[in-house]
NUDRENDREN-909685 format. One record per residue (C-alpha): residue in one letter; z, y, x; residue number from 1. Coordinates in nm, 4 decimals, always signed. Layout:
<node aa="a" z="Z" y="Y" x="X" i="NUM"/>
...
***
This chain:
<node aa="x" z="-0.7047" y="+0.3126" x="-2.1016" i="1"/>
<node aa="x" z="-0.6094" y="+0.5944" x="-2.3789" i="2"/>
<node aa="x" z="-0.6324" y="+0.9418" x="-2.3238" i="3"/>
<node aa="x" z="-0.7691" y="+1.2686" x="-2.3579" i="4"/>
<node aa="x" z="-0.8320" y="+1.2715" x="-1.9621" i="5"/>
<node aa="x" z="-1.0521" y="+0.9073" x="-1.9299" i="6"/>
<node aa="x" z="-1.3864" y="+0.9016" x="-1.9277" i="7"/>
<node aa="x" z="-1.5757" y="+0.8782" x="-2.2628" i="8"/>
<node aa="x" z="-1.8344" y="+0.6109" x="-2.0865" i="9"/>
<node aa="x" z="-1.5390" y="+0.3792" x="-1.9581" i="10"/>
<node aa="x" z="-1.4299" y="+0.1596" x="-2.1979" i="11"/>
<node aa="x" z="-1.0674" y="-0.0412" x="-2.1500" i="12"/>
<node aa="x" z="-0.9298" y="-0.3316" x="-2.3830" i="13"/>
<node aa="x" z="-0.5837" y="-0.4238" x="-2.3311" i="14"/>
<node aa="x" z="-0.4796" y="-0.7653" x="-2.2442" i="15"/>
<node aa="x" z="-0.2572" y="-0.9553" x="-2.4446" i="16"/>
<node aa="x" z="+0.1117" y="-1.0037" x="-2.2937" i="17"/>
<node aa="x" z="+0.3564" y="-1.2757" x="-2.3150" i="18"/>
<node aa="x" z="+0.7066" y="-1.1645" x="-2.3279" i="19"/>
<node aa="x" z="+0.9529" y="-1.4611" x="-2.3410" i="20"/>
<node aa="x" z="+1.3027" y="-1.3971" x="-2.4461" i="21"/>
<node aa="x" z="+1.4333" y="-1.6779" x="-2.3175" i="22"/>
<node aa="x" z="+1.5241" y="-1.6187" x="-1.9737" i="23"/>
<node aa="x" z="+1.8607" y="-1.4724" x="-1.8663" i="24"/>
<node aa="x" z="+1.8527" y="-1.1606" x="-1.7155" i="25"/>
<node aa="x" z="+2.0867" y="-0.9351" x="-1.5133" i="26"/>
<node aa="x" z="+1.9183" y="-0.6876" x="-1.3087" i="27"/>
<node aa="x" z="+2.1832" y="-0.4124" x="-1.1793" i="28"/>
<node aa="x" z="+2.2543" y="-0.7210" x="-0.9096" i="29"/>
<node aa="x" z="+1.9592" y="-0.5440" x="-0.8338" i="30"/>
<node aa="x" z="+2.1060" y="-0.2243" x="-0.7002" i="31"/>
<node aa="x" z="+2.4292" y="-0.0729" x="-0.4865" i="32"/>
<node aa="x" z="+2.5785" y="+0.1407" x="-0.7133" i="33"/>
<node aa="x" z="+2.7970" y="+0.2639" x="-0.4460" i="34"/>
<node aa="x" z="+2.4397" y="+0.4265" x="-0.3013" i="35"/>
<node aa="x" z="+2.2993" y="+0.7622" x="-0.5070" i="36"/>
<node aa="x" z="+1.9554" y="+0.7228" x="-0.5981" i="37"/>
<node aa="x" z="+1.6727" y="+1.0643" x="-0.5175" i="38"/>
<node aa="x" z="+1.6161" y="+1.2304" x="-0.8242" i="39"/>
<node aa="x" z="+1.2872" y="+1.2519" x="-0.7670" i="40"/>
<node aa="x" z="+1.2135" y="+0.8823" x="-0.6863" i="41"/>
<node aa="x" z="+0.9725" y="+0.8433" x="-1.0090" i="42"/>
<node aa="x" z="+0.7792" y="+1.1467" x="-0.8788" i="43"/>
<node aa="x" z="+0.5135" y="+1.1675" x="-0.6217" i="44"/>
<node aa="x" z="+0.7815" y="+1.4686" x="-0.4612" i="45"/>
<node aa="x" z="+0.9787" y="+1.1428" x="-0.3540" i="46"/>
<node aa="x" z="+1.0014" y="+1.0971" x="+0.0547" i="47"/>
<node aa="x" z="+1.1059" y="+0.8061" x="+0.2252" i="48"/>
<node aa="x" z="+1.1379" y="+0.9205" x="+0.5291" i="49"/>
<node aa="x" z="+1.4270" y="+1.1325" x="+0.3960" i="50"/>
<node aa="x" z="+1.6083" y="+0.8149" x="+0.3284" i="51"/>
<node aa="x" z="+1.8801" y="+0.6607" x="+0.6232" i="52"/>
<node aa="x" z="+1.7864" y="+0.3081" x="+0.6857" i="53"/>
<node aa="x" z="+1.7192" y="-0.0458" x="+0.5448" i="54"/>
<node aa="x" z="+2.0129" y="-0.0171" x="+0.3803" i="55"/>
<node aa="x" z="+1.9150" y="+0.2277" x="+0.1341" i="56"/>
<node aa="x" z="+1.5311" y="+0.1524" x="+0.1215" i="57"/>
<node aa="x" z="+1.6548" y="-0.2316" x="-0.0301" i="58"/>
<node aa="x" z="+1.8613" y="-0.0234" x="-0.2807" i="59"/>
<node aa="x" z="+1.5394" y="+0.2030" x="-0.3702" i="60"/>
<node aa="x" z="+1.3088" y="-0.0792" x="-0.4215" i="61"/>
<node aa="x" z="+1.5700" y="-0.2384" x="-0.6140" i="62"/>
<node aa="x" z="+1.5475" y="+0.0288" x="-0.8020" i="63"/>
<node aa="x" z="+1.1877" y="+0.0627" x="-0.8716" i="64"/>
<node aa="x" z="+1.2234" y="-0.3385" x="-0.9405" i="65"/>
<node aa="x" z="+1.4557" y="-0.2225" x="-1.2143" i="66"/>
<node aa="x" z="+1.2395" y="+0.0162" x="-1.3871" i="67"/>
<node aa="x" z="+1.0332" y="-0.2339" x="-1.4144" i="68"/>
<node aa="x" z="+1.1757" y="-0.5332" x="-1.5652" i="69"/>
<node aa="x" z="+1.3880" y="-0.2599" x="-1.7730" i="70"/>
<node aa="x" z="+1.0706" y="-0.0792" x="-1.8914" i="71"/>
<node aa="x" z="+0.8709" y="-0.3794" x="-1.9432" i="72"/>
<node aa="x" z="+1.1444" y="-0.6280" x="-2.1145" i="73"/>
<node aa="x" z="+1.0002" y="-0.8852" x="-1.8832" i="74"/>
<node aa="x" z="+1.2407" y="-1.1600" x="-1.8413" i="75"/>
<node aa="x" z="+1.1185" y="-1.4181" x="-1.6118" i="76"/>
<node aa="x" z="+1.2100" y="-1.3324" x="-1.3135" i="77"/>
<node aa="x" z="+1.5602" y="-1.3965" x="-1.1286" i="78"/>
<node aa="x" z="+1.7180" y="-1.1512" x="-1.0627" i="79"/>
<node aa="x" z="+1.9965" y="-1.3048" x="-0.7682" i="80"/>
<node aa="x" z="+1.6263" y="-1.4174" x="-0.5893" i="81"/>
<node aa="x" z="+1.4751" y="-1.1222" x="-0.6235" i="82"/>
<node aa="x" z="+1.7395" y="-0.9207" x="-0.4900" i="83"/>
<node aa="x" z="+1.7745" y="-1.1884" x="-0.2258" i="84"/>
<node aa="x" z="+1.3800" y="-1.1494" x="-0.1588" i="85"/>
<node aa="x" z="+1.4080" y="-0.8081" x="-0.0809" i="86"/>
<node aa="x" z="+1.6888" y="-0.8224" x="+0.1800" i="87"/>
<node aa="x" z="+1.4544" y="-1.1031" x="+0.3430" i="88"/>
<node aa="x" z="+1.1555" y="-0.8659" x="+0.3394" i="89"/>
<node aa="x" z="+1.3382" y="-0.6222" x="+0.4483" i="90"/>
<node aa="x" z="+1.4362" y="-0.8415" x="+0.7779" i="91"/>
<node aa="x" z="+1.0570" y="-0.9403" x="+0.8400" i="92"/>
<node aa="x" z="+0.9731" y="-0.5928" x="+0.8637" i="93"/>
<node aa="x" z="+1.0102" y="-0.4974" x="+1.2643" i="94"/>
<node aa="x" z="+1.1260" y="-0.2180" x="+1.4496" i="95"/>
<node aa="x" z="+0.7816" y="-0.0545" x="+1.4497" i="96"/>
<node aa="x" z="+0.6807" y="+0.3081" x="+1.4479" i="97"/>
<node aa="x" z="+0.4442" y="+0.3127" x="+1.2117" i="98"/>
<node aa="x" z="+0.4020" y="-0.0966" x="+1.0489" i="99"/>
<node aa="x" z="+0.7893" y="-0.1205" x="+1.0009" i="100"/>
<node aa="x" z="+1.0131" y="-0.1120" x="+0.6252" i="101"/>
<node aa="x" z="+0.9193" y="+0.2461" x="+0.5773" i="102"/>
<node aa="x" z="+0.5846" y="+0.2076" x="+0.5756" i="103"/>
<node aa="x" z="+0.6337" y="-0.0945" x="+0.3237" i="104"/>
<node aa="x" z="+0.8628" y="+0.1349" x="+0.0697" i="105"/>
<node aa="x" z="+0.6046" y="+0.3697" x="+0.1038" i="106"/>
<node aa="x" z="+0.3061" y="+0.2583" x="+0.0092" i="107"/>
<node aa="x" z="+0.5655" y="+0.0160" x="-0.2504" i="108"/>
<node aa="x" z="+0.6674" y="+0.3245" x="-0.4329" i="109"/>
<node aa="x" z="+0.2697" y="+0.4915" x="-0.4264" i="110"/>
<node aa="x" z="+0.1753" y="+0.1887" x="-0.5628" i="111"/>
<node aa="x" z="+0.4207" y="+0.2307" x="-0.8573" i="112"/>
<node aa="x" z="+0.4118" y="+0.5132" x="-0.9368" i="113"/>
<node aa="x" z="-0.0109" y="+0.5128" x="-0.9629" i="114"/>
<node aa="x" z="+0.0144" y="+0.1883" x="-1.2021" i="115"/>
<node aa="x" z="+0.2759" y="+0.4161" x="-1.3974" i="116"/>
<node aa="x" z="+0.0436" y="+0.7565" x="-1.3665" i="117"/>
<node aa="x" z="-0.2751" y="+0.5523" x="-1.4798" i="118"/>
<node aa="x" z="-0.0620" y="+0.4006" x="-1.7870" i="119"/>
<node aa="x" z="-0.1374" y="-0.0171" x="-1.6026" i="120"/>
<node aa="x" z="+0.2023" y="-0.1242" x="-1.7009" i="121"/>
<node aa="x" z="+0.0284" y="-0.1173" x="-2.0575" i="122"/>
<node aa="x" z="-0.2806" y="-0.2528" x="-1.9820" i="123"/>
<node aa="x" z="-0.2469" y="-0.4752" x="-1.7099" i="124"/>
<node aa="x" z="-0.0880" y="-0.8680" x="-1.7814" i="125"/>
<node aa="x" z="+0.3218" y="-0.8567" x="-1.6604" i="126"/>
<node aa="x" z="+0.2835" y="-1.1139" x="-1.4746" i="127"/>
<node aa="x" z="-0.0306" y="-0.9405" x="-1.2162" i="128"/>
<node aa="x" z="+0.1481" y="-0.6200" x="-1.2618" i="129"/>
<node aa="x" z="+0.4674" y="-0.8175" x="-1.0929" i="130"/>
<node aa="x" z="+0.2320" y="-0.9410" x="-0.8076" i="131"/>
<node aa="x" z="+0.1186" y="-0.6846" x="-0.7841" i="132"/>
<node aa="x" z="+0.4523" y="-0.4359" x="-0.6752" i="133"/>
<node aa="x" z="+0.4866" y="-0.8037" x="-0.4351" i="134"/>
<node aa="x" z="+0.1950" y="-0.7297" x="-0.2640" i="135"/>
<node aa="x" z="+0.2635" y="-0.4181" x="-0.2258" i="136"/>
<node aa="x" z="+0.6206" y="-0.4782" x="-0.0766" i="137"/>
<node aa="x" z="+0.4711" y="-0.8007" x="+0.1649" i="138"/>
<node aa="x" z="+0.1487" y="-0.6323" x="+0.2867" i="139"/>
<node aa="x" z="+0.2391" y="-0.6119" x="+0.6317" i="140"/>
<node aa="x" z="+0.5738" y="-0.7943" x="+0.6853" i="141"/>
<node aa="x" z="+0.6165" y="-0.9814" x="+0.9990" i="142"/>
<node aa="x" z="+0.3881" y="-0.7366" x="+1.1671" i="143"/>
<node aa="x" z="+0.3358" y="-0.7510" x="+1.5252" i="144"/>
<node aa="x" z="+0.2675" y="-0.3534" x="+1.5831" i="145"/>
<node aa="x" z="-0.1433" y="-0.4070" x="+1.6948" i="146"/>
<node aa="x" z="-0.4213" y="-0.4504" x="+1.4827" i="147"/>
<node aa="x" z="-0.5912" y="-0.7450" x="+1.4495" i="148"/>
<node aa="x" z="-0.8728" y="-0.6832" x="+1.7074" i="149"/>
<node aa="x" z="-0.5968" y="-0.7107" x="+1.9894" i="150"/>
<node aa="x" z="-0.5039" y="-1.0513" x="+1.7974" i="151"/>
<node aa="x" z="-0.9112" y="-1.1395" x="+1.8463" i="152"/>
<node aa="x" z="-0.8986" y="-1.0289" x="+2.1952" i="153"/>
<node aa="x" z="-0.5810" y="-1.1976" x="+2.3253" i="154"/>
<node aa="x" z="-0.6842" y="-1.5361" x="+2.1480" i="155"/>
<node aa="x" z="-0.3156" y="-1.5197" x="+2.0180" i="156"/>
<node aa="x" z="-0.1761" y="-1.8494" x="+1.8073" i="157"/>
<node aa="x" z="-0.2398" y="-1.6047" x="+1.4616" i="158"/>
<node aa="x" z="-0.6038" y="-1.5344" x="+1.5730" i="159"/>
<node aa="x" z="-0.6682" y="-1.9149" x="+1.6559" i="160"/>
<node aa="x" z="-0.4411" y="-1.9849" x="+1.3365" i="161"/>
<node aa="x" z="-0.6934" y="-1.7826" x="+1.1284" i="162"/>
<node aa="x" z="-1.0107" y="-1.8635" x="+1.3309" i="163"/>
<node aa="x" z="-1.0284" y="-1.4355" x="+1.3405" i="164"/>
<node aa="x" z="-1.0741" y="-1.3881" x="+0.9829" i="165"/>
<node aa="x" z="-0.8076" y="-1.1342" x="+0.8690" i="166"/>
<node aa="x" z="-0.5602" y="-1.2682" x="+1.0721" i="167"/>
<node aa="x" z="-0.2483" y="-1.0594" x="+1.0306" i="168"/>
<node aa="x" z="-0.3518" y="-0.9939" x="+0.6312" i="169"/>
<node aa="x" z="-0.4004" y="-1.4159" x="+0.6557" i="170"/>
<node aa="x" z="+0.0016" y="-1.4320" x="+0.8291" i="171"/>
<node aa="x" z="+0.1766" y="-1.1812" x="+0.6061" i="172"/>
<node aa="x" z="-0.0109" y="-1.3679" x="+0.2940" i="173"/>
<node aa="x" z="+0.1809" y="-1.7003" x="+0.4677" i="174"/>
<node aa="x" z="+0.5226" y="-1.5436" x="+0.4703" i="175"/>
<node aa="x" z="+0.5370" y="-1.3814" x="+0.2705" i="176"/>
<node aa="x" z="+0.4701" y="-1.7382" x="-0.0118" i="177"/>
<node aa="x" z="+0.7610" y="-1.8711" x="+0.2305" i="178"/>
<node aa="x" z="+0.9662" y="-1.6421" x="+0.0921" i="179"/>
<node aa="x" z="+0.8184" y="-1.6806" x="-0.2126" i="180"/>
<node aa="x" z="+0.8946" y="-2.0631" x="-0.2337" i="181"/>
<node aa="x" z="+1.2959" y="-2.0142" x="-0.0395" i="182"/>
<node aa="x" z="+1.4346" y="-1.7669" x="-0.3095" i="183"/>
<node aa="x" z="+1.2338" y="-1.9772" x="-0.5950" i="184"/>
<node aa="x" z="+1.0782" y="-1.6365" x="-0.7095" i="185"/>
<node aa="x" z="+0.8272" y="-1.7314" x="-0.9829" i="186"/>
<node aa="x" z="+1.0296" y="-2.0909" x="-1.1048" i="187"/>
<node aa="x" z="+1.0229" y="-1.8770" x="-1.4566" i="188"/>
<node aa="x" z="+0.6080" y="-1.9080" x="-1.4244" i="189"/>
<node aa="x" z="+0.3739" y="-2.2358" x="-1.5694" i="190"/>
<node aa="x" z="+0.1842" y="-2.4132" x="-1.3156" i="191"/>
<node aa="x" z="-0.1582" y="-2.1876" x="-1.4463" i="192"/>
<node aa="x" z="+0.0899" y="-1.8451" x="-1.4338" i="193"/>
<node aa="x" z="+0.1768" y="-1.9023" x="-1.0815" i="194"/>
<node aa="x" z="-0.1616" y="-1.9563" x="-0.9781" i="195"/>
<node aa="x" z="-0.3181" y="-1.6770" x="-1.0951" i="196"/>
<node aa="x" z="+0.0372" y="-1.4808" x="-0.9367" i="197"/>
<node aa="x" z="-0.1223" y="-1.6059" x="-0.5817" i="198"/>
<node aa="x" z="-0.4206" y="-1.5553" x="-0.6673" i="199"/>
<node aa="x" z="-0.2922" y="-1.2088" x="-0.6932" i="200"/>
<node aa="x" z="-0.0810" y="-1.1204" x="-0.3849" i="201"/>
<node aa="x" z="-0.3726" y="-1.3186" x="-0.1343" i="202"/>
<node aa="x" z="-0.6059" y="-1.0849" x="-0.2834" i="203"/>
<node aa="x" z="-0.4273" y="-0.7288" x="-0.3001" i="204"/>
<node aa="x" z="-0.2714" y="-0.8496" x="+0.0338" i="205"/>
<node aa="x" z="-0.6811" y="-0.9617" x="+0.2617" i="206"/>
<node aa="x" z="-0.7688" y="-0.6568" x="+0.0478" i="207"/>
<node aa="x" z="-0.5796" y="-0.4097" x="+0.2903" i="208"/>
<node aa="x" z="-0.7542" y="-0.5108" x="+0.5665" i="209"/>
<node aa="x" z="-0.9272" y="-0.2244" x="+0.6670" i="210"/>
<node aa="x" z="-1.2422" y="-0.4632" x="+0.8039" i="211"/>
<node aa="x" z="-1.3033" y="-0.4916" x="+0.4491" i="212"/>
<node aa="x" z="-1.2809" y="-0.0787" x="+0.3490" i="213"/>
<node aa="x" z="-1.6457" y="-0.0561" x="+0.3506" i="214"/>
<node aa="x" z="-1.6855" y="-0.3515" x="+0.0892" i="215"/>
<node aa="x" z="-1.3475" y="-0.2050" x="-0.0785" i="216"/>
<node aa="x" z="-1.5315" y="+0.1494" x="-0.1440" i="217"/>
<node aa="x" z="-1.8808" y="+0.0403" x="-0.2490" i="218"/>
<node aa="x" z="-1.7265" y="-0.1827" x="-0.5374" i="219"/>
<node aa="x" z="-1.5571" y="+0.1151" x="-0.6748" i="220"/>
<node aa="x" z="-1.8586" y="+0.3243" x="-0.5799" i="221"/>
<node aa="x" z="-2.1063" y="+0.0943" x="-0.7860" i="222"/>
<node aa="x" z="-1.8541" y="+0.0590" x="-1.0776" i="223"/>
<node aa="x" z="-1.8655" y="+0.4695" x="-1.1151" i="224"/>
<node aa="x" z="-2.2368" y="+0.4416" x="-1.1014" i="225"/>
<node aa="x" z="-2.2693" y="+0.1833" x="-1.3792" i="226"/>
<node aa="x" z="-2.0258" y="+0.3586" x="-1.5385" i="227"/>
<node aa="x" z="-2.2773" y="+0.6766" x="-1.5662" i="228"/>
<node aa="x" z="-2.5105" y="+0.5468" x="-1.6453" i="229"/>
<node aa="x" z="-2.3991" y="+0.3081" x="-1.9219" i="230"/>
<node aa="x" z="-2.0623" y="+0.1729" x="-2.0913" i="231"/>
<node aa="x" z="-1.8938" y="-0.0102" x="-1.8417" i="232"/>
<node aa="x" z="-1.6351" y="-0.2246" x="-1.9450" i="233"/>
<node aa="x" z="-1.3266" y="-0.2464" x="-1.7640" i="234"/>
<node aa="x" z="-1.1936" y="-0.5657" x="-1.8811" i="235"/>
<node aa="x" z="-0.8701" y="-0.6110" x="-1.9234" i="236"/>
<node aa="x" z="-0.8645" y="-0.9737" x="-2.0925" i="237"/>
<node aa="x" z="-1.0494" y="-1.0589" x="-1.7481" i="238"/>
<node aa="x" z="-0.8015" y="-1.1557" x="-1.5112" i="239"/>
<node aa="x" z="-1.0616" y="-1.0921" x="-1.1989" i="240"/>
<node aa="x" z="-1.0859" y="-0.7337" x="-1.3616" i="241"/>
<node aa="x" z="-0.7210" y="-0.7091" x="-1.3543" i="242"/>
<node aa="x" z="-0.6784" y="-0.8197" x="-1.0168" i="243"/>
<node aa="x" z="-0.9263" y="-0.6063" x="-0.9009" i="244"/>
<node aa="x" z="-0.7833" y="-0.3146" x="-1.0087" i="245"/>
<node aa="x" z="-0.4405" y="-0.4168" x="-0.8460" i="246"/>
<node aa="x" z="-0.6734" y="-0.4456" x="-0.5050" i="247"/>
<node aa="x" z="-0.8003" y="-0.1305" x="-0.5374" i="248"/>
<node aa="x" z="-0.4191" y="+0.0209" x="-0.5949" i="249"/>
<node aa="x" z="-0.2563" y="-0.0908" x="-0.3223" i="250"/>
<node aa="x" z="-0.5669" y="-0.0337" x="-0.0460" i="251"/>
<node aa="x" z="-0.5280" y="+0.2834" x="-0.1597" i="252"/>
<node aa="x" z="-0.1994" y="+0.3253" x="-0.1004" i="253"/>
<node aa="x" z="-0.1882" y="+0.2029" x="+0.2051" i="254"/>
<node aa="x" z="-0.4839" y="+0.4528" x="+0.3305" i="255"/>
<node aa="x" z="-0.3203" y="+0.7527" x="+0.1073" i="256"/>
<node aa="x" z="-0.0686" y="+0.8610" x="+0.3510" i="257"/>
<node aa="x" z="-0.2610" y="+1.2316" x="+0.3353" i="258"/>
<node aa="x" z="-0.1687" y="+1.2897" x="-0.0502" i="259"/>
<node aa="x" z="+0.1527" y="+1.3545" x="+0.0610" i="260"/>
<node aa="x" z="+0.2324" y="+1.7277" x="+0.1672" i="261"/>
<node aa="x" z="+0.1342" y="+1.8181" x="+0.4416" i="262"/>
<node aa="x" z="+0.4869" y="+1.7907" x="+0.7314" i="263"/>
<node aa="x" z="+0.5225" y="+1.4870" x="+0.5919" i="264"/>
<node aa="x" z="+0.1829" y="+1.3389" x="+0.5872" i="265"/>
<node aa="x" z="+0.1819" y="+1.4719" x="+0.9943" i="266"/>
<node aa="x" z="+0.4623" y="+1.3263" x="+1.0587" i="267"/>
<node aa="x" z="+0.3067" y="+0.9349" x="+0.9387" i="268"/>
<node aa="x" z="+0.0331" y="+0.9985" x="+1.1545" i="269"/>
<node aa="x" z="+0.2427" y="+1.0458" x="+1.4673" i="270"/>
<node aa="x" z="+0.3975" y="+0.7688" x="+1.4146" i="271"/>
<node aa="x" z="+0.0404" y="+0.5670" x="+1.3343" i="272"/>
<node aa="x" z="-0.0469" y="+0.7087" x="+1.6828" i="273"/>
<node aa="x" z="+0.2642" y="+0.5924" x="+1.8656" i="274"/>
<node aa="x" z="+0.1598" y="+0.1970" x="+1.7483" i="275"/>
<node aa="x" z="-0.2158" y="+0.2922" x="+1.8573" i="276"/>
<node aa="x" z="-0.0932" y="+0.4305" x="+2.1977" i="277"/>
<node aa="x" z="+0.1653" y="+0.1164" x="+2.2650" i="278"/>
<node aa="x" z="-0.1378" y="-0.1114" x="+2.1471" i="279"/>
<node aa="x" z="-0.3717" y="+0.0958" x="+2.4029" i="280"/>
<node aa="x" z="-0.1327" y="+0.0638" x="+2.7364" i="281"/>
<node aa="x" z="-0.0333" y="-0.3420" x="+2.6083" i="282"/>
<node aa="x" z="-0.4414" y="-0.4124" x="+2.5980" i="283"/>
<node aa="x" z="-0.4886" y="-0.2236" x="+2.9364" i="284"/>
<node aa="x" z="-0.1640" y="-0.3900" x="+3.1466" i="285"/>
<node aa="x" z="-0.3958" y="-0.7314" x="+2.9835" i="286"/>
<node aa="x" z="-0.6479" y="-0.5783" x="+3.1747" i="287"/>
<node aa="x" z="-0.8395" y="-0.5628" x="+2.8124" i="288"/>
<node aa="x" z="-1.0725" y="-0.2652" x="+2.6736" i="289"/>
<node aa="x" z="-0.8698" y="-0.0829" x="+2.4763" i="290"/>
<node aa="x" z="-0.9911" y="-0.0957" x="+2.1223" i="291"/>
<node aa="x" z="-1.0200" y="+0.2858" x="+2.1181" i="292"/>
<node aa="x" z="-1.0550" y="+0.5997" x="+2.3516" i="293"/>
<node aa="x" z="-0.8822" y="+0.7631" x="+2.1764" i="294"/>
<node aa="x" z="-0.6623" y="+1.0698" x="+2.4511" i="295"/>
<node aa="x" z="-0.3360" y="+1.0058" x="+2.3320" i="296"/>
<node aa="x" z="-0.1692" y="+1.2844" x="+2.5321" i="297"/>
<node aa="x" z="-0.3773" y="+1.5873" x="+2.4535" i="298"/>
<node aa="x" z="-0.2411" y="+1.7180" x="+2.0538" i="299"/>
<node aa="x" z="-0.6336" y="+1.8649" x="+1.9976" i="300"/>
<node aa="x" z="-0.8317" y="+1.4608" x="+1.9828" i="301"/>
<node aa="x" z="-0.4731" y="+1.3987" x="+1.7260" i="302"/>
<node aa="x" z="-0.6534" y="+1.6512" x="+1.4624" i="303"/>
<node aa="x" z="-1.0034" y="+1.5195" x="+1.5902" i="304"/>
<node aa="x" z="-0.8683" y="+1.1906" x="+1.4741" i="305"/>
<node aa="x" z="-0.6922" y="+1.2675" x="+1.1914" i="306"/>
<node aa="x" z="-1.0245" y="+1.4848" x="+1.0210" i="307"/>
<node aa="x" z="-1.2123" y="+1.2243" x="+1.1106" i="308"/>
<node aa="x" z="-0.9664" y="+0.9627" x="+0.9090" i="309"/>
<node aa="x" z="-0.9433" y="+1.1832" x="+0.6241" i="310"/>
<node aa="x" z="-1.3104" y="+1.2507" x="+0.5997" i="311"/>
<node aa="x" z="-1.4292" y="+0.9286" x="+0.5907" i="312"/>
<node aa="x" z="-1.1942" y="+0.6791" x="+0.5039" i="313"/>
<node aa="x" z="-0.8974" y="+0.8191" x="+0.2679" i="314"/>
<node aa="x" z="-1.1340" y="+1.0853" x="+0.0802" i="315"/>
<node aa="x" z="-1.3854" y="+0.8934" x="-0.0069" i="316"/>
<node aa="x" z="-1.1921" y="+0.6744" x="-0.1046" i="317"/>
<node aa="x" z="-0.9577" y="+0.8721" x="-0.3075" i="318"/>
<node aa="x" z="-1.2791" y="+1.0448" x="-0.4750" i="319"/>
<node aa="x" z="-1.3923" y="+0.7548" x="-0.6373" i="320"/>
<node aa="x" z="-1.0853" y="+0.5977" x="-0.7384" i="321"/>
<node aa="x" z="-1.0412" y="+0.9760" x="-0.9573" i="322"/>
<node aa="x" z="-1.4079" y="+0.9004" x="-1.1611" i="323"/>
<node aa="x" z="-1.1711" y="+0.6197" x="-1.2893" i="324"/>
<node aa="x" z="-0.8107" y="+0.6857" x="-1.2819" i="325"/>
<node aa="x" z="-0.7989" y="+1.1288" x="-1.3500" i="326"/>
<node aa="x" z="-0.4997" y="+1.1078" x="-1.3490" i="327"/>
<node aa="x" z="-0.4848" y="+1.1161" x="-0.9887" i="328"/>
<node aa="x" z="-0.6511" y="+1.4404" x="-0.9836" i="329"/>
<node aa="x" z="-0.3095" y="+1.5787" x="-0.7805" i="330"/>
<node aa="x" z="-0.3097" y="+1.3306" x="-0.5167" i="331"/>
<node aa="x" z="-0.6861" y="+1.3751" x="-0.4339" i="332"/>
<node aa="x" z="-0.6289" y="+1.7610" x="-0.3916" i="333"/>
<node aa="x" z="-0.3370" y="+1.6699" x="-0.1721" i="334"/>
<node aa="x" z="-0.5709" y="+1.4639" x="+0.0563" i="335"/>
<node aa="x" z="-0.8158" y="+1.7604" x="+0.0066" i="336"/>
<node aa="x" z="-0.5357" y="+2.0875" x="+0.1339" i="337"/>
<node aa="x" z="-0.4180" y="+1.8217" x="+0.4675" i="338"/>
<node aa="x" z="-0.7065" y="+1.8214" x="+0.5508" i="339"/>
<node aa="x" z="-0.8044" y="+2.2339" x="+0.5238" i="340"/>
<node aa="x" z="-0.4394" y="+2.2277" x="+0.6873" i="341"/>
<node aa="x" z="-0.5659" y="+1.9633" x="+1.0056" i="342"/>
<node aa="x" z="-0.8802" y="+2.1767" x="+1.0374" i="343"/>
<node aa="x" z="-0.7273" y="+2.5116" x="+1.0807" i="344"/>
<node aa="x" z="-0.4621" y="+2.3606" x="+1.3279" i="345"/>
<node aa="x" z="-0.7484" y="+2.2598" x="+1.5385" i="346"/>
<node aa="x" z="-0.9326" y="+2.5525" x="+1.5141" i="347"/>
<node aa="x" z="-0.6373" y="+2.7431" x="+1.6705" i="348"/>
<node aa="x" z="-0.5956" y="+2.4701" x="+1.9563" i="349"/>
<node aa="x" z="-0.9751" y="+2.5250" x="+2.0578" i="350"/>
<node aa="x" z="-0.9021" y="+2.9301" x="+2.0599" i="351"/>
<node aa="x" z="-0.6174" y="+2.9125" x="+2.2983" i="352"/>
<node aa="x" z="-0.7990" y="+2.6083" x="+2.4815" i="353"/>
<node aa="x" z="-0.4378" y="+2.4598" x="+2.5246" i="354"/>
<node aa="x" z="-0.3855" y="+2.1150" x="+2.6143" i="355"/>
<node aa="x" z="-0.0024" y="+1.9585" x="+2.4809" i="356"/>
<node aa="x" z="+0.1473" y="+1.6446" x="+2.5756" i="357"/>
<node aa="x" z="+0.3043" y="+1.5039" x="+2.2620" i="358"/>
<node aa="x" z="+0.5305" y="+1.2544" x="+2.3786" i="359"/>
<node aa="x" z="+0.7461" y="+1.4632" x="+2.6242" i="360"/>
<node aa="x" z="+0.9157" y="+1.6211" x="+2.3015" i="361"/>
***
């Protein structure tokens, strides 16, 4: 990366990017001309929850892909296949409280914004960049609305298939590649190019398993520790380094609800909470020990959980990300703002000592 915002002790090299102009492209098919695209789409202020329905979300995703294709002169994608791929992806995100197509679009948008703000489209091989975007879009595809522990404790078919290891994430990968094959998304790629894209997608999606969060955080911390003691090379000629960056960014987006304005952040948090509640009810019905002891009918418990989530999950990870990518400082500050807002709300509740049923409204 270049620019005055990059720490002097971190060195970036640009990978050679191969552009093949032989492939015809008409990416106008990716968007519906009758839908008005929000003016703030390519800003951090875009709020996916303002969008009404999958139909418009599909056009927004198509617009972002169109922007990527045009700005990078990326001519390897079958645009019609990509459009139908997006449609099928939307159909395989089900009506869950949280892990739905809105969440997928949110993570996809935040991933695109990070790649743009951090100038990574100019640094990464474009095949890998495209694969990172695909991963962000499909990282929770066909999500059942419960976590891996539920799959394992119920000995579900998926848990048996994947031997209790990153059960849902492996399923998301499998569904993703079924659709990729169905729509011949990589038909213009050589075998070696496809294998690199496949490796990128698998790494990025498996990296969203929260059981891998500590390892992801340790990797970031080790990078920053080495960089503080001696020049650390992010080798952009290295496929492994490029894939690592993609994995770091998608996980940051996936745990990044607190980078949004406080009211939006809290809406997402309530969606997560509702999905957790549904799982606990299912576990109780099956006679399984609930995966959490949260009091879902208590607003105080809600804010305590969100404060803990920011303090132990989101903020430490974004603190490390900002050391490598200082362009993300504003987003980290938003996390700190949300922490302050939640803390103040909790203090008021504790002072009033009132118990409120979240789900009676």
